[in-house]
N, C-alpha and C positions, 0 to 999 in steps of 0.2 A: 596061269593060276593067279588070282588076286589075293594078296596077303594084306589083311586089314587089321586094325586094332580090334581087340576082342569085344570091346563095348563102345563102338563108335557112335557118335551122334548121327541119327538118321535124318536130321534136318539141319538147315542153316539156322543157327541161333539168332542171327540178326534179321532174318527174313520177316518175321511179323512186324517189327518196328518200321522196317523200310516200306512194307506194303501198305500200312495204315498211315504213314506219314509221321511217325513218331521219331524217326532218326533225324538228328540235326546235322545238316551240312553247314559249311562256314557261313554262307550268305543268309542262312535261316536264323542266325542268332540275333536277338533283339537287344540292342544296347541303347541305354538312355542317352539322349543328346547326340546321337550319331549324325555325322555329316557324310557327304558323298563326294568322292573324287573320280574324275574321268580323265583318262590319258589323252594327250594330243600326240600324234605320231607323225614322223617325217614322211612326206610323199617322195622324197628323193633318196637315192641309195648311196650317194657319195658327194661330199661337199661340206658346207658349214652353214650355221645359222648366222644371219647378219643382224636380225632384230626380232624382238617379241613385244607386241603391244600389250603389256600387262595392264596398263592404266585403262585401256579400252575395255578389257575383260572385267575389271573390278567395278566398272560402272553398270554392268548388267545386273538384273534382278537376282537377289539371293546369293550372290557370289561372295565368298569369304576370303579367298586368296588364290594365288597361282604359285606353283612350285616349278622351278626350272634351274638351269645352270647359273642363273643370276643370283639365286639365294640358297642353293643347295648346301654349299659348304658351311654357311652360317647355321643353317638348321641342323646339319649333321653334328655340329659342335667340334669339328676337326677340319684341318686344312683339306682342300680338294685333293684326292689321291692322284698321284702322277701316273700317267699311262706308262706301262713298261716299254722298254726299248725293243723287246722281242715278244711277239704275241704268245708264244708258248709259256711265258712267265705267268700269264693270267690264270692258267689252270691250277696254279699252286696257291692262289688267294683263297683264304678260308671263306670269303663271301662270294667266291666264283665270279668276281667282277661286277656284282650288282651295285656296289657302292661307286662304281665308275659312271653309273647313270647320272646325267646332269653334271658330270665333272668338267666338261668343256663344251665348246660350241661345234665340235666336229661331228659330222654325220657319217656313219660307217655302214649303214644298211637301211633300206626302205622299211618303214614301220618302227624305226627306233623311237623310243619315247623322248620327246623334247620338252614336254611340260605336262603338268596335271592341274586341272581346275577343280577347286573345292567349293561346294555350295551346300545350302541347307536341304536341298532336294536333288534327287537324281535328274529330274527334268531340267532344272536350272543349270546344273553342272554340265549336262550333255549339250544344252544350247550354247553355253559359253565356250565349251571346248570346240564346238563346230565353228564358232564365230571368231575364235582367237586368231589374230593375225600374226603369222610367223613368216619371215622372209628368209630366203636361202640363196646361197651362191653355189650352184650345182656343178659337179664335174661328172665325167663319164664313169659309170660303174664298171667293175671287173666281175663278170659273171661267166659261167660255163666252164666245165672241166676240159682240160687239154686232152687230146687223144693219145698222147705219148708220154711215157714216164719222164723223159728228159726235160719236158716243159714244166713238170711239177718240182717240188722241193727235193732235196736229197732224202734218202731213206731215213725214216724216223728211228731214233734210238730210244732206249728206255722201254717203259711198259705202257700198254694201252689200259684203259679202265678194266679192272678185274685182275691185273697183275701179270698178264701174259706179255711176252715180248712183241713189240711192234715189227721188228725185223730180226730174223734168226735163220740159221741154216744148220743142217747136219749132213755129213757125207759130202759128195760132190755132185750136186744136182745138174750143173751145166755139162759136166763130162758124161754123166749117165744118160742125159737126154740126147746128146749128140750121137750116142751109140744105140739108143733104143730102136728096135725094129718097128714098133707101133707107137705113134704119137698122136695126141689130140692137142691142138692149139686153138684157143678160142678166147674171145673177149665178151664179158657179160656186163650189162649195164643195169643199174638200179637208180630210179629217180629219188629226189627228195620226197619224203612222206611225213605226214603229221599225225600226232597221236589222237586228237579229237575225242577225249573222254566227254561224257555227256555233261558232267559238272564243269562249268567254267572256273578257272583258277580265281580265287578270291582271297582278300585279306581285310580284316577289321583291326585297326591299330589304335591304341590309346596309351597315353603317358600319364603316370601318376607318381609324383615325388621322385623323379629320376628312374622309375621302373617302367619298362615297356611291356605291355600285355597285348598279345596278338592272337586273334583267331585266324587260322590260315588253312587253306586246302593244300596239304603237302604229304609227302611220303616218309617224313621223319621229323617230328616236332623238335627233338633235341638237336638235330643237325641244323635246322632253320634258326633255332635260338642262338646257337654258337655263331652262325653267320651274321645274324643281326647284331649280336654283341660286338663282333669284329668290326662291322661297318660303322657302328656308333661309338666305338671305344669303350664299351661297357664290359663288366664281368658277366659271364653267362648267367649267373644267378639273378642278375637284374633284368633278365628277359624271360617272360613266360609265354610259351606258345601252346595253344590249344587247337587240336585238330581231331574232332570226334569221329565223324564219318567223312570219307572222301569218295566222291562219285566217279571213280575211275582215274587212272593216272598214266600207267604204261611207261613211265619214265619222265614225263614232262613236269612232274611235281617233286622231283628229287632234290632240287637245290633252291637256294634263294634267287628268285628272278627279280627284275627291276620293279615290278608292280608291288611286291612285298616291301621292298626298301622305300619306294615312293610313298606308300601309304603311311609308313612311320614318319617320313619327312613331313608329309601333309598334316599329320596329327600334331606334330610339334608346332607347325605354323599356326593352326587355328585353335590350338589348345582344347580340342574336343576329339572324341573318337571319330575316325574316318574309315568308311567302307569303300573299297575299290574292287570292282568285279570286271574282269576282262570281257570284252565282246568276243563273239566267235571270230571275226576277222583279226582282232588283236592277238588271239591265241596262235595264229599262224606266224607271227613275228616276235612274240614275247616270251615263249616258254620252250624254245628249242624245237628240233625236228630230227628225223633220221636223215643224214646227209646224202646228197647225190654222190654216187661213186661208180667207179669203173674197175673191173677186175680182169686181169689177164691170167689165164690158167693154162699151163702146159703139163700134160701127163705123158710119161713114157712107160711102156710096158713091153714084155716079151709076148710071143705068139700065144702063150697060154693064159695071158691076162694078169700075170704077176707084175705089180707095180715096181718099176725100177727107179723112177724119179718123179717128183712133183715140184713145179715152180708156180707160186701163187703171188702175184703182185697186184696191189690195190692203189688206186689214186682216189683220195677222199677229199670232198669239199669241207673246208672249215671256214670260220668267220674271221673278221678283223677285230672282233670284240672279245671272244672267248675261244680258246683253242680246244676243240673236242676231236678226239681221234676215234673213228669207228673201227673197232678191231676185228675186221672181217677175215683176217688170215689166221686167227688163233687156233681154231679147231682143225685146220689143215695139218697142223703139226702132230695131232694125236689120233685122227680118225682112222687111218689105215696103216698097216704094216708096210713101211716103205723106207729103204735105207738112206735115200738121198732126197732131202726136202729143203727147199728154200722159200721163205716167205718174206715179203717186203711191203712196207706201208709208206706211202708218200702223201703229202698234204698239198692242197692248193688253197691259199687264203683268198677268199672272194668277198665281194661287197654284198654279203648275204648274212642273215641272222646266225647266231651261234647254233651249232648242232648239239644234240644231247642223246642220251640213251633212249632207245625205243624198243620195247619188249624184245628180249634176247638180243641186245645190241651187238652187232658184229656177227653173231652166230646165225641169225636169220638171213642176213645178206650174204655172208660167206658161204653158207650151206647151199644157197641157190646156185652159186658158181661151181663149187666143188662137186655137188651131187648131180648137176647137169653135165659137167665134164665126165663124170663116171658113167653116166648114161650114154654119152657120146662114145666113150671107149668101149662099152659093151656092144653098141651097135657096130662099131668098126671091127670088133672081134666076132660078131654074130654069136654073142654069148648072152645068156640070161643075166639081167642086171643083179639079181640076188646071188647067183653063182659067182659073179665077178666080185661082189662085196665079201662073200664068204671066203673066196680065195685070198683076199687081202685083209682078212680079219686080224685085228691086232689083239693077240692074247695077253699082252701087257702094254703099258703105256709106251709107245715107240719113241717118244721124245725124252722122257725122264728115265725110262727103264724100270720104273716102279711097277709092281703088280697092280691090277685093278682091285679095288676093295671087293666089288662084285661086278659082274657084267652079264646081263641077260639079253644082250643084243641079238645073239643067234636065235634065242627064243622069240624075240620080237619079230624077226623075219619069219619064223615058222608059224607063229600064231596069226600074225597079220595076213600072211599069204593065204592061210587056210580060211580065215574069216572072209577075206575078199574074194576068194576063188581065183587066185592068180594062176594064169596059164604059163608054165615055165617054158624056157627055150629062147633061142635067139631070134625067132621070127616075130612078126607083128602079133600083138596079143589082142588088139581090138577087133574092129570089123566095121560094119555099116548097118544102119536101119533106115531103109529108104534113102533119103538124101543126107541123113545124118552120118557123120564119120565118128566112130566110137574109138576111144583110145584108153589104154591102161598104162599107168606109170607108177613108179615107186621111188622112194628116197629114204635115206636114214638121217638121223640127227643125234647130236650129243650135246650135253650141257654140263659144265663143271660144277663143283661144289664151291660156294662162297660162304664165308662165315666171318662175323665181326664180334667185337666186344659187346656184351649185353648184360643187363641186370634185371632182377625181378624180385618181388616179394610175394609170399603166399600166406594167407590167414585162414585157419580152419576154425570153425565155430562149433560149439557143443550142440547146436541145432542140427548139425549134419550137413551144413553148407560150407563152401570155401570160396575165397576171392583171390584172384591173381591180380597183381598190379604191375604194370610196366608201360613205359611211354611209347610203345609201338604204335604206328599208324594203322588204321584199318581201311585199306584201299579197295575193298571188295574181294580180297583173296580168301577170307574166311578165318581170320585169327580168332574171332569170338567163338568159333566152333572148334578149331584145332587146339588152341592152347588149353581149354578146359579138358579136352581128351587126354592131353599129355599129363596134366596135374592129377586128373582123376585116376589114371592108371597107377601113378606113383603113390597116391594116398589111399587107394582102395575105396574110392567114392564113385558114385555114378556120375557120368559126364554132365548130366543136366543139373547136378547140385553144385557145379563150379561156375563162377562168373568171372569174366575178364574185365578189368578196368584198364583203359588205354587212352592214348592220344593226348597226353598232357605232360609237359616238362616237370610238373610237380610230382610225377610218378618216376620210378627208377628208370635209368638211362636205357634206351633201346636204339639200335641202328636204323638206318633207312630201310623201308620196305622195298627193296630193289635187289636184283640179282638172285632172286629165289633164295634169299639167305635167312629168312626169319625163323623157320623151324630149326635150322642148324645153329642159329645164334640165340634168339630169345628162348627157344625150346630148351636149349642147354641150361640157360639161367633159371628157367622155371623148375627144371629137374634139380638143380643145385639148391634152390629155395626149399623144395620139398624135402630134400635130404637134410638140410639144416634144421627144418622143423622137427623131423623125426629124431634127429640127434638130441635136440632139446628135450623132447618127451622121453627119450631113452635115459637121459640124465636123471629123470624122476624115478627110474627103476621100474617103470611100468610098461614100457613099450616092448612089444614082441610080435611075432608073426600071427599069434592067435588073437590079437587085439587091434582094432582100428584106432586111428587118431581120435575119432569122435568118442569112442568108448573110453579112452584114457582121459580126455577132457572131462567127461561126465564123472568118472571116478574121482578125479582131482577137484571136482566141483568148481571149475573155472570156465569162463565163457569162451575163451579163444586162445590160440597159440599162433605165433608168427615165425616164419622162416625167411631168410634173405639169401639170394643166390647171385653170384657174379661169375661170369665166364668169359674167357677170351681164348682165341686159338693159341696153342702152345707150340709155335713153330710149325713147319711143314709136316704133313702126315707121312707115314712110311709107305702109304699106298696112294694111288690116284683114284679119285672118285668122280664118276660121271653118271648122269642119268642118260638113258638111251631111248630112241624111238625109231620105229619103222612105219612109214606112211605109204598108203596105197590109195590111188585115185582113179576114178573113171570120169572121163569127160565126153560130152557130145558136142561136136562142132558142126554148125550149120553153114556151109559155104554160100548158100543163097542169101540168108539174112546176116551172114558174117558174125555169128554169135558163138561164144564158147561157154558152156555151162558145165559145172561140176555136178555129176549125178550121184556119185557114191564116194564116200571117203572113209577109210578104215585106218585106225592107228593102234599099234601095240606099243605100250609104253612101260619102261622099266624105271620106276622111281623108288625102288626098295619097298619098305613097308608103307602101306597107304593108311595114314592115320585117320583120315575122314574121307570116305569114298565120295560123299556128296560134293564136298568142296574141291577135292582133287579132280574129279571128273569135270566139274564146272570150269576149273582152270585150263584143263586140256582142251575142252570144247571152245573156250574163248580164244585160246592161243591159235588153234587150227583155223578158226574163223578169221582171225587177223592175217594168218598165212594165206588164206584164199583171197583176202583183199589185196595183200601184197602182190599176189600172182596176177590178178585179173583186173583190178580197177584203181588202186591207190597210186596217185602221183600228184605232186604239187608243181604246177607249171610256172615258169618264170618268163617275164617279158625281157628279152636280152637288151632292149634299148634303154630301159629304165631300171632294171634290176628289181622289179616288183613282182610279187606273187600274184597270179591271176585268179585262181579258183579258191578264194578264201572264205567259203561257207559250205555248209553241207548240201546245198543245192547243186554245187559244181564240183566239190571234192567228193569223189564217190567212195563210199564204204559199203561193205556187204550188208544187205538187208535180209530179212527172213526168206524172201523168195530166192535169194542167191545161194542159200546155204542148205545143202542136202542133209539128210539124217547122217550124223557122224557116229561111227561105231568105234568106241574106245575100249580097249582091253588093257588091264594092268597085269604085267607078267613079272617074273623074277621073285627073289627072296628078300627078306629083310637084310639090310646091310649092317652087320655088327660093328664095322669100323667107320662108318660114315657119320655117325653122330647120334641124333636123338631117336631112340627106339627103333633104329634100323631104317629111318626114312632118308631119302635123298631129295634133291631139288625137284620141284613139281610145277612151279608157276610158269616157266618159260619154255620147257622142252617141247611143248606141243607145236610151237611155231617153227622150230628148227627143222628144216627140210621140207616143210609143207609146200612152199612155193615151187621147189624143185620137183616134187611129186606131180604137181599140176603141169608144169612145163614138160616133163617127160611124158605125161599122158597125151598132151597136145601133139608132141612129136610122133607118138605112136599112132595117133589118129590121122595126121596130115602128111607125115614125112618131112615136115618143115621144122627146123630146130629153133625154138624160142631162146634168144639170148639177151633180150631186152625186156624189162618189166615196166609197166604191166603188159601182159600178153593180149594183143588184139588181133583178130583174124585178118582185118583189112591190111594192117601194116605187116603182118607176118606173111601174107600171101604176096605182097609186093616186094618185101625185102628179106624174107626168111631164108635161112641157109639150108640147102639140101646137101648133106655130106656126100 
């Protein structure tokens, strides 16, 4: 059963402006006197710059200047930052290492920005960037993950992004595995993958009297402003960041990347506004990616399918520039009731660009390994995969011991199986249609609650309308629809009478739009602002349940009233909060044409209360589609000789298109979660991708009897090297 807001918006509020072209994205802004910067990127992956012919570039038509390591420190107004002695120290820099761009002549990955050419026109800047002569002294790059843990670094300590431990254990996993009568031992590989939002990352920077104003495509204007302030030694109030609409992000616009920093340097050089827009190939080396990783999973169980032990070890690629840890082991600690669990994360520093969060970071990759291993265990036991999961259902958080706030995972299994027409039992569930091999597979997924400090203001007008103001980014997730729903319910107004002002650091502070945290964070602040407004009106002696805010304003004969709300997490919750999903997939495999197609996909999702069905469903559909891409087509190829990415455009980097995506059946199940936060809602933006790739892989096994353990799944490589248990 789907539980929704009593008066949800039936449409996306921002849809009309986007359809008719009224929504302004970063590169759409028209700034008087704007100039254009184009990056020059290194063709080598390891070595150093020996010379840059700046004078030659300055003689070309329309060229205003060149920014590089030769003048970056002077333009920055601060000494060149020193590279840390340990790569992991980079992750603690407030500017995430962007100010290290042009800090020295060392090349650490192919595609690294080595200069930026500024001109009066984009055409002139592009021509000069292509003609700029840069010479290098190249060394052999270090690329490719090691096959064995011993060749990677020692286990990571501390936390992965999101606050979960990179390495932890409970019980005695090694001892329990040695005695387990049934064991599954497997290695699962996931390649590097890139976000590829349709809007290229862009920045327009201008300086005025020591103040930096930036139009930027990002997931958190206040976070970018703080990072730029750190990079230039400014107070945050001296940096204004505007980010009105963002054309997709998925994690690649969470932080300050080199292009944003370079645009500000270039604007200081030419003393005019500078626009810098990345090309599609530059997006593959300039704004992060999901790292290449290898996962070793061992499950131990008794003859009845009860898990006795889990060992999950990951080797993750990271860069020499910025250390990012893909936390793919985190959900293994909480997914199933198991007394003995060991998770380990190891890193390999390679001559490749920095990794970063990519939709459901760690959860999407980790679920592929864990949920595939669970399917292998079900096959070994000749047990139905749902029965195996129910047998190991965690009635409370098995790692912390806390109760779940709510959990409708069992209902997800029941509803999803019924809507899919799941045939239970331990035998093959698919069949054949002529030469086509039909397979059915399922997997589950979970996503935790993240929340951060947030602020907002609310103004109610006697006209009957209201305005919310907060500096949150709108990356396509539907904040302009959802936030008005939250305020409308609190104030007793129709949702279409409430407007959201967003995407500007002159508005109250909001965190990054990442980690499915915005409703749990900004939504709380909006509710606090509504409460503050109602208290002010109550102080007039007029507020009561029989009167609305608008009626009181009219009685007082004042035009408006304002409330302000600030919220931040008050320590750990007494409960564990997770969104849940059960995915069901049907594939058709053609062994003659060596194709794998997803024909049906059904998901039952537990996100607590659904505040806006239209945007929640859209989020789940998009996440599942990305999961299909992860399963069947997405990978970034590396030339091991030169450390360069090979397929750096949408002609060769494959993403799912409409013909690849079947009708996706999404059901929302469960009840509002009274302890999880705002109006009973839980995380919705990323749960759809968690487990989706595993559901496809398990369906392919059901169809072919060959076990996919490497993504993306291709029939030709599966038939040559697939594993038959």
